[in-house]
C-alpha distance (Angstrom), angle and dihedral (degrees) to the residues before:
residue distance angle dihedral
M1 . . .
A2 3.82 . .
Q3 3.79 91.8 .
E4 3.81 91.9 51.2
S5 3.79 91.6 46.1
V6 3.81 93.2 52.6
N7 3.80 96.7 39.8
C8 3.81 93.9 52.1
K9 3.82 89.9 54.9
I10 3.81 97.4 48.5
Q11 3.79 106.8 78.5
A12 3.77 138.0 156.7
G13 3.79 111.0 -95.9
K14 3.80 94.8 23.1
V15 3.80 136.8 98.0
V16 3.81 115.8 -138.4
V17 3.79 126.8 179.0
F18 3.79 120.1 -169.0
I19 3.80 107.8 -150.2
K20 3.77 145.5 172.0
P21 3.82 108.6 -144.0
T22 3.81 91.9 -143.0
C23 3.82 92.6 54.4
P24 3.82 111.2 100.2
F25 3.82 91.4 -151.5
C26 3.81 92.0 57.3
S27 3.78 94.8 65.8
R28 3.84 94.2 64.2
P29 3.82 97.9 66.0
Q30 3.79 89.2 43.4
E31 3.81 89.8 55.8
I32 3.81 94.1 45.2
L33 3.80 98.1 44.1
S34 3.80 95.6 41.5
Q35 3.81 89.8 59.5
L36 3.80 94.5 54.6
P37 3.81 122.9 90.4
I38 3.80 94.1 -112.8
K39 3.78 114.2 165.8
Q40 3.77 114.7 -101.5
G41 3.79 114.3 -89.3
L42 3.81 94.8 18.4
L43 3.81 97.7 92.2
E44 3.77 122.4 65.2
F45 3.78 133.3 172.8
V46 3.79 111.2 -157.5
N47 3.79 116.1 -157.0
I48 3.79 103.0 -148.8
T49 3.80 91.8 -168.6
A50 3.81 91.4 63.2
T51 3.78 89.3 79.3
S52 3.77 135.5 61.8
C53 3.80 92.1 -121.0
T54 3.82 100.6 63.8
N55 3.82 93.7 132.7
E56 3.79 92.3 48.1
I57 3.81 91.1 50.3
Q58 3.81 90.8 49.4
N59 3.80 90.3 48.6
Y60 3.79 91.0 51.3
L61 3.81 92.0 46.5
E62 3.80 86.9 53.0
Q63 3.81 90.0 53.7
L64 3.81 90.1 50.5
T65 3.79 100.4 40.7
G66 3.79 109.1 17.5
A67 3.81 93.7 -112.3
R68 3.78 135.4 69.9
T69 3.79 97.6 -162.9
G70 3.77 122.2 105.6
P71 2.80 145.6 -68.3
R72 3.78 104.4 38.3
V73 3.80 108.8 -173.3
F74 3.81 119.0 -158.7
I75 3.77 122.7 -171.3
G76 3.74 104.5 -169.9
K77 3.77 107.0 -37.3
D78 3.80 93.5 -31.9
C79 3.77 123.3 95.1
I80 3.78 109.9 -140.7
G81 3.76 90.9 -172.1
R82 3.73 129.6 -116.3
S83 3.77 139.4 -34.0
S84 3.81 97.1 -63.1
D85 3.83 91.6 51.0
L86 3.78 93.9 50.0
S87 3.79 103.3 82.4
R88 3.82 94.1 48.0
E89 3.77 95.4 63.8
L90 3.74 105.1 14.9
L91 3.81 108.5 102.6
M92 3.78 94.7 35.8
R93 3.80 92.6 51.8
L94 3.80 95.4 42.4
K95 3.80 90.2 53.4
Q96 3.81 91.1 47.9
I97 3.78 93.9 56.3
G98 3.81 94.1 40.5
V99 3.80 100.7 -123.4
L100 3.80 96.6 131.3
Q101 3.80 119.1 92.8
């Protein structure tokens, strides 16, 4: 179930951030991405604690990305990492996949 849940969110041409609202590191990508002119419907923040399978989702994210900590930032189908990795690649990648207005 966790694998299906994650895989259906990660799509080409979309930005998805898996977060835990209580994690202090998760607020940074929310602040950064929410200020950008990303086309409606192409940015999603997924609260992994809003489900009963939080641990399973984190385990699957670890299989995909090498880490289970939040946030996990996906641009298209590629994980660029976490909050500290975001600013390095952000604008270049967002332009590449065409999500900016």
